[in-house]
C-alpha positions in Angstrom: -7.9 -70.7 -22.9 -6.9 -67.2 -24.0 -4.7 -67.6 -26.7 -5.3 -64.5 -28.3 -5.8 -61.2 -26.6 -9.1 -60.3 -28.2 -10.6 -64.0 -26.7 -11.2 -62.2 -23.5 -13.4 -59.7 -25.1 -15.3 -62.1 -27.2 -15.7 -64.1 -24.0 -17.4 -61.3 -22.7 -19.6 -60.5 -25.7 -20.6 -64.2 -26.0 -21.0 -66.4 -29.1 -24.3 -65.2 -30.2 -23.2 -61.5 -30.3 -19.7 -62.4 -31.8 -21.4 -64.4 -34.7 -24.0 -61.8 -35.1 -20.9 -59.1 -35.5 -18.6 -61.3 -37.6 -19.1 -59.3 -40.9 -18.3 -56.0 -38.9 -14.8 -57.3 -38.0 -11.9 -56.6 -39.9 -8.3 -57.8 -40.3 -6.7 -59.4 -37.2 -9.9 -58.9 -35.3 -11.9 -61.1 -37.7 -9.3 -63.9 -38.0 -9.3 -64.0 -34.1 -13.2 -64.0 -34.2 -13.2 -67.0 -36.5 -10.6 -68.7 -34.4 -12.3 -68.3 -31.3 -15.6 -69.4 -32.7 -14.1 -72.4 -33.9 -12.6 -73.1 -30.4 -16.0 -72.7 -29.0 -17.8 -74.9 -31.6 -15.1 -77.6 -30.7 -15.8 -77.2 -27.0 -19.4 -77.4 -27.8 -19.1 -80.6 -29.5 -16.9 -82.2 -27.3 -19.2 -81.4 -24.4 -22.2 -82.8 -26.6 -20.0 -86.1 -27.4 -19.2 -86.4 -23.4 -22.9 -85.7 -22.5 -23.9 -88.5 -24.8 -21.5 -90.9 -23.7 -22.8 -90.2 -20.1 -26.4 -90.6 -21.0 -25.3 -94.0 -22.6 -23.9 -95.1 -19.5 -26.7 -94.3 -17.4 -29.0 -95.9 -20.0 -27.0 -99.1 -19.7 -27.0 -99.0 -16.1 -30.9 -98.7 -16.0 -31.2 -101.5 -18.3 -29.1 -103.9 -16.2 -31.0 -102.9 -13.1 -34.1 -103.6 -14.9 -32.9 -106.8 -15.7 -31.7 -107.7 -12.1 -35.2 -106.6 -10.9 -36.8 -108.8 -13.1 -34.8 -111.8 -12.5 -35.5 -111.0 -8.5 -39.2 -111.1 -9.3 -38.9 -114.5 -11.1 -36.8 -115.8 -8.2 -39.4 -114.7 -6.0 -42.4 -116.1 -7.7 -40.6 -119.4 -8.0 -40.1 -119.4 -4.1 -43.7 -118.6 -3.6 -44.8 -121.3 -5.8 -42.7 -123.9 -4.0 -43.8 -122.7 -0.7 -47.5 -123.3 -1.8 -47.0 -126.5 -3.2 -45.1 -127.6 -0.2 -47.9 -126.0 2.1 -50.3 -128.2 -0.2 -48.6 -131.2 0.3 -48.8 -131.3 4.0 
């Protein structure tokens, strides 16, 4: 990840501090800070996309489970009705 020697220092300072100090940087330090911030923004975007995809898969699994439970309840209700009808016909 440290494609530039200054990136380790930026990591210690954190994104918020580097952003806040960006106007203070000059020359190579400023270029490296901008590149590092762009890299961190891309990491955050990828993490967010991944998290959203996982949440979608979880939601779809929950939806499938709800359908399966609903179908099982319907089958149980039908079985109960059949049992009652059979008992009444005796």
